[in-house]
N, CA and C atoms as an extended XYZ file, in Angstrom:
435
Properties=species:S:1:pos:R:3:atomname:S:1:resname:S:1:resid:I:1 pbc="F F F"
N       -69.749       -5.431      -49.259 N   MET     1
C       -68.330       -5.548      -49.248 CA  MET     1
C       -67.783       -5.216      -47.876 C   MET     1
N       -68.360       -4.243      -47.284 N   MET     2
C       -67.968       -3.891      -45.947 CA  MET     2
C       -68.186       -5.061      -45.008 C   MET     2
N       -69.192       -5.735      -45.234 N   MET     3
C       -69.532       -6.861      -44.400 CA  MET     3
C       -68.500       -7.971      -44.548 C   MET     3
N       -68.097       -8.202      -45.759 N   ILE     4
C       -67.100       -9.250      -45.999 CA  ILE     4
C       -65.770       -8.834      -45.378 C   ILE     4
N       -65.410       -7.606      -45.542 N   ALA     5
C       -64.155       -7.138      -44.950 CA  ALA     5
C       -64.228       -7.221      -43.432 C   ALA     5
N       -65.369       -6.880      -42.841 N   GLY     6
C       -65.531       -6.983      -41.385 CA  GLY     6
C       -65.477       -8.425      -40.929 C   GLY     6
N       -66.045       -9.319      -41.717 N   GLY     7
C       -66.023      -10.742      -41.367 CA  GLY     7
C       -64.620      -11.305      -41.450 C   GLY     7
N       -63.874      -10.860      -42.475 N   LEU     8
C       -62.493      -11.320      -42.595 CA  LEU     8
C       -61.638      -10.812      -41.429 C   LEU     8
N       -61.891       -9.585      -41.035 N   ALA     9
C       -61.134       -9.024      -39.921 CA  ALA     9
C       -61.439       -9.775      -38.638 C   ALA     9
N       -62.707      -10.109      -38.427 N   VAL    10
C       -63.081      -10.865      -37.233 CA  VAL    10
C       -62.471      -12.252      -37.286 C   VAL    10
N       -62.471      -12.836      -38.463 N   GLY    11
C       -61.897      -14.176      -38.609 CA  GLY    11
C       -60.403      -14.189      -38.322 C   GLY    11
N       -59.695      -13.163      -38.818 N   PHE    12
C       -58.258      -13.088      -38.558 CA  PHE    12
C       -57.969      -12.870      -37.077 C   PHE    12
N       -58.801      -12.010      -36.460 N   SER    13
C       -58.548      -11.738      -35.052 CA  SER    13
C       -58.860      -12.957      -34.191 C   SER    13
N       -59.886      -13.701      -34.507 N   VAL    14
C       -60.211      -14.913      -33.740 CA  VAL    14
C       -59.105      -15.938      -33.922 C   VAL    14
N       -58.621      -16.069      -35.159 N   GLY    15
C       -57.534      -17.019      -35.406 CA  GLY    15
C       -56.263      -16.616      -34.680 C   GLY    15
N       -55.997      -15.314      -34.636 N   ALA    16
C       -54.794      -14.829      -33.953 CA  ALA    16
C       -54.909      -15.066      -32.463 C   ALA    16
N       -56.116      -14.871      -31.927 N   GLN    17
C       -56.289      -15.096      -30.489 CA  GLN    17
C       -56.122      -16.561      -30.155 C   GLN    17
N       -56.614      -17.422      -31.001 N   THR    18
C       -56.483      -18.845      -30.735 CA  THR    18
C       -55.022      -19.261      -30.784 C   THR    18
N       -54.278      -18.699      -31.738 N   ASN    19
C       -52.862      -19.029      -31.821 CA  ASN    19
C       -52.089      -18.488      -30.610 C   ASN    19
N       -52.469      -17.288      -30.178 N   LEU    20
C       -51.792      -16.733      -29.010 CA  LEU    20
C       -52.077      -17.558      -27.767 C   LEU    20
N       -53.339      -17.948      -27.610 N   VAL    21
C       -53.691      -18.747      -26.439 CA  VAL    21
C       -52.971      -20.077      -26.504 C   VAL    21
N       -52.873      -20.616      -27.679 N   GLY    22
C       -52.200      -21.907      -27.830 CA  GLY    22
C       -50.710      -21.807      -27.510 C   GLY    22
N       -50.062      -20.717      -27.940 N   THR    23
C       -48.625      -20.581      -27.673 CA  THR    23
C       -48.367      -20.222      -26.226 C   THR    23
N       -49.267      -19.429      -25.631 N   ASN    24
C       -49.074      -19.055      -24.231 CA  ASN    24
C       -49.215      -20.256      -23.320 C   ASN    24
N       -50.086      -21.135      -23.605 N   SER    25
C       -50.261      -22.290      -22.739 CA  SER    25
C       -49.051      -23.211      -22.830 C   SER    25
N       -48.369      -23.232      -23.951 N   LEU    26
C       -47.188      -24.078      -24.087 CA  LEU    26
C       -45.975      -23.457      -23.399 C   LEU    26
N       -45.886      -22.135      -23.354 N   SER    27
C       -44.704      -21.482      -22.802 CA  SER    27
C       -44.851      -21.162      -21.316 C   SER    27
N       -45.868      -21.675      -20.640 N   LEU    28
C       -46.020      -21.418      -19.212 CA  LEU    28
C       -44.988      -22.162      -18.377 C   LEU    28
N       -44.435      -23.245      -18.853 N   SER    29
C       -43.401      -23.947      -18.088 CA  SER    29
C       -42.077      -23.189      -18.248 C   SER    29
N       -41.366      -22.909      -17.134 N   PRO    30
C       -40.126      -22.118      -17.224 CA  PRO    30
C       -39.015      -22.915      -17.900 C   PRO    30
N       -38.112      -22.212      -18.561 N   PRO    31
C       -36.994      -22.920      -19.194 CA  PRO    31
C       -36.061      -23.450      -18.105 C   PRO    31
N       -35.313      -24.482      -18.382 N   PRO    32
C       -34.396      -25.032      -17.362 CA  PRO    32
C       -33.291      -24.022      -17.030 C   PRO    32
N       -32.921      -23.975      -15.753 N   LEU    33
C       -31.885      -23.041      -15.301 CA  LEU    33
C       -30.509      -23.570      -15.669 C   LEU    33
N       -29.581      -22.672      -16.011 N   PRO    34
C       -28.216      -23.120      -16.316 CA  PRO    34
C       -27.499      -23.537      -15.034 C   PRO    34
N       -26.405      -24.286      -15.169 N   ASP    35
C       -25.611      -24.735      -14.026 CA  ASP    35
C       -24.897      -23.539      -13.391 C   ASP    35
N       -24.977      -23.401      -12.075 N   VAL    36
C       -24.450      -22.239      -11.366 CA  VAL    36
C       -22.983      -22.418      -10.982 C   VAL    36
N       -22.505      -23.632      -10.852 N   ALA    37
C       -21.148      -23.893      -10.344 CA  ALA    37
C       -20.052      -23.187      -11.146 C   ALA    37
N       -20.041      -23.249      -12.488 N   PRO    38
C       -18.966      -22.544      -13.210 CA  PRO    38
C       -18.994      -21.032      -12.990 C   PRO    38
N       -20.188      -20.461      -12.869 N   SER    39
C       -20.285      -19.018      -12.628 CA  SER    39
C       -19.739      -18.651      -11.260 C   SER    39
N       -20.032      -19.468      -10.250 N   VAL    40
C       -19.537      -19.200       -8.900 CA  VAL    40
C       -18.022      -19.293       -8.867 C   VAL    40
N       -17.448      -20.320       -9.507 N   PHE    41
C       -15.990      -20.449       -9.529 CA  PHE    41
C       -15.336      -19.290      -10.270 C   PHE    41
N       -15.951      -18.819      -11.335 N   ARG    42
C       -15.410      -17.700      -12.094 CA  ARG    42
C       -15.430      -16.415      -11.261 C   ARG    42
N       -16.525      -16.176      -10.515 N   VAL    43
C       -16.636      -14.984       -9.672 CA  VAL    43
C       -15.634      -15.052       -8.524 C   VAL    43
N       -15.509      -16.231       -7.875 N   LEU    44
C       -14.545      -16.372       -6.773 CA  LEU    44
C       -13.108      -16.230       -7.269 C   LEU    44
N       -12.820      -16.748       -8.453 N   GLY    45
C       -11.481      -16.588       -9.027 CA  GLY    45
C       -11.159      -15.133       -9.314 C   GLY    45
N       -12.117      -14.402       -9.854 N   ALA    46
C       -11.901      -12.974      -10.135 CA  ALA    46
C       -11.720      -12.197       -8.839 C   ALA    46
N       -12.495      -12.543       -7.803 N   LEU    47
C       -12.356      -11.876       -6.501 CA  LEU    47
C       -10.981      -12.148       -5.898 C   LEU    47
N       -10.515      -13.400       -5.972 N   ALA    48
C        -9.181      -13.728       -5.458 CA  ALA    48
C        -8.098      -12.971       -6.217 C   ALA    48
N        -8.264      -12.828       -7.518 N   LEU    49
C        -7.285      -12.082       -8.320 CA  LEU    49
C        -7.244      -10.611       -7.922 C   LEU    49
N        -8.401      -10.001       -7.727 N   VAL    50
C        -8.456       -8.582       -7.339 CA  VAL    50
C        -7.861       -8.387       -5.955 C   VAL    50
N        -8.178       -9.272       -5.006 N   ILE    51
C        -7.616       -9.160       -3.650 CA  ILE    51
C        -6.103       -9.367       -3.687 C   ILE    51
N        -5.623      -10.302       -4.508 N   GLY    52
C        -4.180      -10.520       -4.632 CA  GLY    52
C        -3.463       -9.309       -5.195 C   GLY    52
N        -4.030       -8.681       -6.208 N   ILE    53
C        -3.421       -7.468       -6.774 CA  ILE    53
C        -3.417       -6.344       -5.751 C   ILE    53
N        -4.496       -6.206       -4.981 N   PHE    54
C        -4.563       -5.174       -3.945 CA  PHE    54
C        -3.500       -5.403       -2.870 C   PHE    54
N        -3.386       -6.631       -2.361 N   LEU    55
C        -2.391       -6.917       -1.316 CA  LEU    55
C        -0.964       -6.760       -1.844 C   LEU    55
N        -0.736       -7.126       -3.098 N   GLY    56
C         0.583       -6.909       -3.696 CA  GLY    56
C         0.921       -5.430       -3.792 C   GLY    56
N        -0.055       -4.613       -4.121 N   GLY    57
C         0.161       -3.167       -4.170 CA  GLY    57
C         0.457       -2.584       -2.800 C   GLY    57
N        -0.245       -3.065       -1.776 N   VAL    58
C         0.010       -2.594       -0.402 CA  VAL    58
C         1.413       -2.985        0.026 C   VAL    58
N         1.837       -4.222       -0.260 N   TRP    59
C         3.185       -4.663        0.115 CA  TRP    59
C         4.231       -3.829       -0.618 C   TRP    59
N         4.018       -3.584       -1.902 N   LEU    60
C         4.969       -2.787       -2.671 CA  LEU    60
C         5.041       -1.360       -2.139 C   LEU    60
N         3.917       -0.770       -1.761 N   TYR    61
C         3.897        0.591       -1.214 CA  TYR    61
C         4.675        0.661        0.098 C   TYR    61
N         4.486       -0.344        0.961 N   ARG    62
C         5.175       -0.322        2.261 CA  ARG    62
C         6.670       -0.631        2.146 C   ARG    62
N         7.079       -1.417        1.178 N   ASN    63
C         8.472       -1.843        1.082 CA  ASN    63
C         9.225       -1.169       -0.059 C   ASN    63
N         8.682       -0.122       -0.636 N   TRP    64
C         9.315        0.552       -1.767 CA  TRP    64
C        10.672        1.124       -1.389 C   TRP    64
N        10.770        1.756       -0.208 N   GLN    65
C        12.045        2.348        0.194 CA  GLN    65
C        13.101        1.273        0.416 C   GLN    65
N        12.711        0.147        0.989 N   ARG    66
C        13.662       -0.935        1.213 CA  ARG    66
C        14.185       -1.478       -0.118 C   ARG    66
N        13.333       -1.584       -1.106 N   LEU    67
C        13.762       -2.093       -2.411 CA  LEU    67
C        14.684       -1.110       -3.115 C   LEU    67
N        14.399        0.193       -3.041 N   THR    68
C        15.254        1.168       -3.703 CA  THR    68
C        16.582        1.335       -2.977 C   THR    68
N        16.593        1.176       -1.657 N   ARG    69
C        17.830        1.315       -0.893 CA  ARG    69
C        18.791        0.186       -1.223 C   ARG    69
N        18.293       -1.022       -1.441 N   GLN    70
C        19.165       -2.148       -1.766 CA  GLN    70
C        19.834       -1.956       -3.116 C   GLN    70
N        19.133       -1.371       -4.059 N   ARG    71
C        19.719       -1.129       -5.372 CA  ARG    71
C        20.771       -0.030       -5.331 C   ARG    71
N        20.549        1.004       -4.519 N   GLY    72
C        21.435        2.158       -4.498 CA  GLY    72
C        22.642        1.993       -3.595 C   GLY    72
N        22.734        0.908       -2.863 N   GLY    73
C        23.830        0.723       -1.932 CA  GLY    73
C        23.478        1.293       -0.575 C   GLY    73
N        24.460        1.412        0.277 N   ARG    74
C        24.234        1.925        1.628 CA  ARG    74
C        24.022        3.431        1.594 C   ARG    74
N        23.132        3.931        2.437 N   PRO    75
C        22.953        5.388        2.489 CA  PRO    75
C        24.173        6.046        3.120 C   PRO    75
N        24.498        7.239        2.674 N   LYS    76
C        25.667        7.937        3.203 CA  LYS    76
C        25.364        8.659        4.506 C   LYS    76
N        24.141        9.112        4.680 N   LEU    77
C        23.758        9.848        5.882 CA  LEU    77
C        23.036        8.895        6.830 C   LEU    77
N        23.549        8.774        8.066 N   ASN    78
C        22.970        7.857        9.050 CA  ASN    78
C        22.785        8.553       10.382 C   ASN    78
N        21.724        8.218       11.070 N   LEU    79
C        21.541        8.617       12.460 CA  LEU    79
C        22.098        7.471       13.285 C   LEU    79
N        23.261        7.686       13.888 N   LEU    80
C        23.972        6.600       14.543 CA  LEU    80
C        23.481        6.330       15.962 C   LEU    80
N        23.181        7.380       16.702 N   GLU    81
C        22.758        7.194       18.094 CA  GLU    81
C        21.948        8.405       18.538 C   GLU    81
N        20.999        8.165       19.437 N   THR    82
C        20.154        9.243       19.963 CA  THR    82
C        19.979        9.048       21.456 C   THR    82
N        20.055       10.131       22.205 N   ARG    83
C        19.795       10.108       23.650 CA  ARG    83
C        18.832       11.242       23.972 C   ARG    83
N        17.743       10.893       24.633 N   SER    84
C        16.776       11.903       25.039 CA  SER    84
C        17.258       12.568       26.318 C   SER    84
N        17.101       13.879       26.389 N   LEU    85
C        17.480       14.635       27.580 CA  LEU    85
C        16.244       15.062       28.363 C   LEU    85
N        15.090       14.529       28.006 N   GLY    86
C        13.848       14.884       28.682 CA  GLY    86
C        13.120       15.969       27.914 C   GLY    86
N        11.834       16.002       28.091 N   GLY    87
C        11.046       17.000       27.366 CA  GLY    87
C        11.169       16.774       25.877 C   GLY    87
N        11.499       17.814       25.165 N   ARG    88
C        11.667       17.708       23.713 CA  ARG    88
C        13.111       17.974       23.297 C   ARG    88
N        14.062       17.750       24.196 N   GLN    89
C        15.479       17.929       23.896 CA  GLN    89
C        16.131       16.560       23.735 C   GLN    89
N        17.086       16.476       22.805 N   ALA    90
C        17.795       15.225       22.577 CA  ALA    90
C        19.158       15.516       21.972 C   ALA    90
N        20.071       14.561       22.177 N   LEU    91
C        21.391       14.590       21.543 CA  LEU    91
C        21.423       13.497       20.489 C   LEU    91
N        22.047       13.804       19.343 N   HIS    92
C        22.125       12.838       18.241 CA  HIS    92
C        23.552       12.781       17.730 C   HIS    92
N        23.991       11.580       17.377 N   VAL    93
C        25.241       11.403       16.654 CA  VAL    93
C        24.851       11.076       15.225 C   VAL    93
N        25.264       11.952       14.302 N   VAL    94
C        24.925       11.802       12.890 CA  VAL    94
C        26.202       11.516       12.127 C   VAL    94
N        26.153       10.525       11.235 N   GLY    95
C        27.319       10.179       10.432 CA  GLY    95
C        27.046       10.414        8.969 C   GLY    95
N        28.040       10.953        8.280 N   TYR    96
C        27.990       11.087        6.822 CA  TYR    96
C        29.298       10.532        6.286 C   TYR    96
N        29.214        9.422        5.571 N   GLU    97
C        30.369        8.642        5.144 CA  GLU    97
C        31.215        8.328        6.380 C   GLU    97
N        32.432        8.864        6.518 N   GLN    98
C        33.274        8.583        7.683 CA  GLN    98
C        33.233        9.696        8.728 C   GLN    98
N        32.664       10.845        8.429 N   ALA    99
C        32.587       11.967        9.377 CA  ALA    99
C        31.395       11.773       10.311 C   ALA    99
N        31.556       12.206       11.580 N   ARG   100
C        30.473       12.124       12.563 CA  ARG   100
C        30.359       13.455       13.289 C   ARG   100
N        29.120       13.775       13.689 N   PHE   101
C        28.851       15.042       14.359 CA  PHE   101
C        27.908       14.808       15.519 C   PHE   101
N        28.106       15.576       16.590 N   LEU   102
C        27.207       15.561       17.735 CA  LEU   102
C        26.303       16.786       17.598 C   LEU   102
N        25.001       16.563       17.517 N   ILE   103
C        24.063       17.673       17.382 CA  ILE   103
C        23.011       17.583       18.483 C   ILE   103
N        22.415       18.712       18.786 N   ALA   104
C        21.345       18.786       19.785 CA  ALA   104
C        20.083       19.297       19.101 C   ALA   104
N        18.951       18.731       19.497 N   THR   105
C        17.666       19.206       18.988 CA  THR   105
C        16.812       19.667       20.151 C   THR   105
N        16.070       20.733       19.925 N   SER   106
C        15.165       21.286       20.931 CA  SER   106
C        14.038       21.994       20.184 C   SER   106
N        13.031       22.476       20.888 N   PRO   107
C        11.979       23.219       20.196 CA  PRO   107
C        12.507       24.457       19.477 C   PRO   107
N        13.650       24.984       19.917 N   ALA   108
C        14.229       26.167       19.287 CA  ALA   108
C        14.920       25.840       17.973 C   ALA   108
N        15.303       24.575       17.752 N   GLY   109
C        15.964       24.216       16.506 CA  GLY   109
C        17.026       23.157       16.704 C   GLY   109
N        17.923       23.038       15.734 N   VAL   110
C        19.004       22.053       15.735 CA  VAL   110
C        20.320       22.814       15.860 C   VAL   110
N        21.209       22.324       16.745 N   THR   111
C        22.485       22.990       16.992 CA  THR   111
C        23.619       21.984       16.851 C   THR   111
N        24.671       22.350       16.097 N   LEU   112
C        25.865       21.517       16.005 CA  LEU   112
C        26.697       21.765       17.253 C   LEU   112
N        26.899       20.713       18.041 N   LEU   113
C        27.684       20.861       19.260 CA  LEU   113
C        29.167       20.630       19.000 C   LEU   113
N        29.479       19.548       18.263 N   SER   114
C        30.887       19.239       18.079 CA  SER   114
C        31.055       18.218       16.959 C   SER   114
N        32.108       18.380       16.149 N   PRO   115
C        32.437       17.273       15.251 CA  PRO   115
C        33.137       16.186       16.059 C   PRO   115
N        32.853       14.938       15.772 N   LEU   116
C        33.468       13.811       16.476 CA  LEU   116
C        34.614       13.263       15.641 C   LEU   116
N        35.513       12.500       16.259 N   PRO   117
C        36.608       11.896       15.483 CA  PRO   117
C        36.046       11.008       14.370 C   PRO   117
N        36.768       10.944       13.263 N   GLU   118
C        36.305       10.142       12.133 CA  GLU   118
C        36.295        8.672       12.507 C   GLU   118
N        35.335        7.956       11.957 N   ALA   119
C        35.219        6.523       12.212 CA  ALA   119
C        36.199        5.783       11.330 C   ALA   119
N        36.806        4.755       11.873 N   ASP   120
C        37.686        3.908       11.078 CA  ASP   120
C        36.821        2.959       10.265 C   ASP   120
N        37.140        2.843        9.001 N   ALA   121
C        36.348        1.967        8.131 CA  ALA   121
C        36.511        0.512        8.529 C   ALA   121
N        37.674        0.147        9.012 N   GLU   122
C        37.919       -1.252        9.381 CA  GLU   122
C        37.484       -1.534       10.807 C   GLU   122
N        37.641       -0.584       11.717 N   ALA   123
C        37.371       -0.837       13.129 CA  ALA   123
C        35.871       -0.927       13.416 C   ALA   123
N        35.111        0.032       12.961 N   ALA   124
C        33.682        0.045       13.260 CA  ALA   124
C        32.899        0.228       11.965 C   ALA   124
N        31.979       -0.690       11.692 N   PRO   125
C        31.161       -0.503       10.493 CA  PRO   125
C        30.231        0.698       10.651 C   PRO   125
N        29.739        1.206        9.514 N   VAL   126
C        28.844        2.356        9.546 CA  VAL   126
C        27.604        1.971       10.333 C   VAL   126
N        27.216        2.815       11.263 N   GLY   127
C        26.048        2.526       12.096 CA  GLY   127
C        26.436        2.233       13.534 C   GLY   127
N        27.719        1.939       13.792 N   GLU   128
C        28.165        1.686       15.157 CA  GLU   128
C        29.138        2.783       15.583 C   GLU   128
N        28.906        3.324       16.776 N   VAL   129
C        29.765        4.367       17.314 CA  VAL   129
C        30.437        3.806       18.563 C   VAL   129
N        31.743        3.948       18.675 N   PRO   130
C        32.381        3.501       19.914 CA  PRO   130
C        31.803        4.285       21.087 C   PRO   130
N        31.403        3.633       22.168 N   PRO   131
C        30.760        4.340       23.269 CA  PRO   131
C        31.666        5.376       23.928 C   PRO   131
N        32.961        5.192       23.888 N   SER   132
C        33.853        6.129       24.558 CA  SER   132
C        33.844        7.507       23.878 C   SER   132
N        33.766        7.549       22.559 N   ALA   133
C        33.790        8.835       21.854 CA  ALA   133
C        32.559        9.670       22.209 C   ALA   133
N        31.418        9.064       22.257 N   PHE   134
C        30.192        9.783       22.599 CA  PHE   134
C        30.247       10.267       24.045 C   PHE   134
N        30.665        9.400       24.952 N   HIS   135
C        30.695        9.761       26.365 CA  HIS   135
C        31.719       10.857       26.652 C   HIS   135
N        32.887       10.784       25.995 N   LEU   136
C        33.909       11.810       26.215 CA  LEU   136
C        33.436       13.172       25.702 C   LEU   136
N        32.857       13.203       24.536 N   THR   137
C        32.381       14.464       23.978 CA  THR   137
C        31.240       15.017       24.819 C   THR   137
N        30.354       14.165       25.282 N   LEU   138
C        29.246       14.607       26.124 CA  LEU   138
C        29.782       15.161       27.445 C   LEU   138
N        30.772       14.503       28.016 N   ALA   139
C        31.357       14.988       29.268 CA  ALA   139
C        32.013       16.365       29.059 C   ALA   139
N        32.711       16.538       27.920 N   LYS   140
C        33.340       17.827       27.630 CA  LYS   140
C        32.286       18.917       27.499 C   LYS   140
N        31.202       18.621       26.836 N   MET   141
C        30.155       19.614       26.630 CA  MET   141
C        29.468       19.987       27.937 C   MET   141
N        29.261       19.012       28.801 N   LEU   142
C        28.581       19.288       30.058 CA  LEU   142
C        29.491       20.060       31.021 C   LEU   142
N        30.792       19.805       30.995 N   LYS   143
C        31.731       20.551       31.850 CA  LYS   143
C        31.882       21.989       31.383 C   LYS   143
N        31.730       22.201       30.085 N   GLY   144
C        31.868       23.539       29.528 CA  GLY   144
C        30.761       24.473       29.972 C   GLY   144
N        29.600       23.960       30.367 N   LYS   145
C        28.489       24.789       30.801 CA  LYS   145
C        28.756       25.239       32.168 C   LYS   145
């Protein structure tokens, strides 16, 4: 009986080997490759989308203040004019609504030198200072020293 069982086992193993050899010889040819063009277009489209979102985010980050300023109207506080006095000293004309002030900046700090005459809403738009007012106040300040 042992002999018959051993013979059956050998027979099954020989048959299995023949079937394996037969299937392996048939599967040696590689399967056909899929078309690459749709995959390339899909990858390039996704890359263009990611780059577009990135550039849109950069533009929004750089122009965020400009967009919020347009919605809120004109700013009330403006730096109207600046003159450097050399080194790290400067004179500034600062406007808030219709009021204007002459201030000086230096390494020691910021000093209010003089309030300037109020700007006319009709005569000069916000952001423009008549040159005579600045020059007269500057001349007064320099003579006072």
